C-alpha positions as CSV (number, residue, x, y, z in Angstrom):
1,X,7.6,10.8,7.6
2,X,11.1,12.1,8.3
3,X,11.0,11.6,12.0
4,X,11.5,8.2,13.6
5,X,8.6,5.9,12.8
6,X,7.5,2.7,14.4
7,X,6.4,-0.4,12.5
8,X,2.9,0.1,14.0
9,X,2.7,3.6,12.4
10,X,3.9,2.2,9.0
11,X,1.3,-0.5,9.3
12,X,-1.4,2.1,9.5
13,X,-0.1,3.8,6.3
14,X,0.1,0.4,4.5
15,X,-3.5,-0.2,5.5
16,X,-4.5,3.1,3.8
17,X,-3.0,1.7,0.6
18,X,-4.6,-1.7,1.1
19,X,-8.0,-0.1,1.7
20,X,-7.7,2.1,-1.4
21,X,-6.7,-0.9,-3.6
22,X,-9.5,-3.0,-2.2
23,X,-12.0,-0.3,-3.0
24,X,-10.6,0.1,-6.5
25,X,-10.9,-3.6,-7.2
26,X,-14.5,-3.6,-6.1
27,X,-15.3,-0.6,-8.3
28,X,-13.5,-2.1,-11.3
29,X,-15.3,-5.4,-10.9
30,X,-18.6,-3.6,-10.9
31,X,-18.0,-1.9,-14.3
32,X,-19.6,-3.3,-17.4
33,X,-16.3,-4.4,-18.8
34,X,-13.7,-4.8,-16.0
35,X,-10.1,-4.1,-17.1
36,X,-8.1,-7.2,-16.4
37,X,-4.8,-5.3,-16.6
38,X,-6.0,-2.9,-13.9
39,X,-7.3,-5.7,-11.7
40,X,-4.0,-7.5,-12.1
41,X,-2.0,-4.3,-11.2
42,X,-4.2,-3.7,-8.1
43,X,-3.9,-7.3,-7.0
44,X,-0.1,-7.1,-7.4
45,X,-0.1,-4.0,-5.3
46,X,-2.0,-5.8,-2.6
47,X,0.6,-8.6,-2.7
48,X,3.4,-6.0,-2.3
49,X,1.6,-4.5,0.7
50,X,1.3,-8.0,2.3
51,X,5.0,-8.6,1.7
52,X,5.9,-5.3,3.2
53,X,3.7,-6.0,6.2
54,X,5.6,-9.2,6.7
55,X,8.9,-7.5,6.3
56,X,8.0,-5.1,9.1
57,X,8.0,-8.0,11.5
58,X,11.8,-8.2,11.5
59,X,12.8,-4.8,10.0
60,X,15.5,-2.7,11.6
61,X,15.1,1.0,12.0
62,X,16.5,1.8,8.5
63,X,14.2,-0.7,6.8
64,X,11.2,0.6,8.7
65,X,12.1,4.2,7.5
66,X,12.5,3.0,3.9
67,X,9.1,1.3,3.9
68,X,7.5,4.3,5.6
69,X,9.0,6.7,2.9
70,X,7.7,4.4,0.1
71,X,4.2,4.3,1.5
72,X,4.1,8.0,2.4
73,X,4.9,8.7,-1.3
74,X,2.3,6.2,-2.4
75,X,-0.5,7.7,-0.2
76,X,0.4,11.2,-1.5
77,X,0.1,9.9,-5.1
78,X,-3.3,8.3,-4.3
79,X,-4.6,11.4,-2.7
80,X,-3.8,13.4,-5.8
81,X,-5.5,11.0,-8.2
């Protein structure tokens, strides 16, 4: 995401992470012995996503680019897992 990105584009990437986390929470809760630490980490990640979505509302171009870079890296990590 090195080119100029819009908040709307970043929102879509954040949504990818949110969807992944939500699916992981569902899967973890369905296991015979859900891992409370994993659930907590996933819920914390969802909270970060929500905060970043909120930050996008008033973000300047540099902040949008920073958030975009963070989420592009996160999506790349998720895809390799």
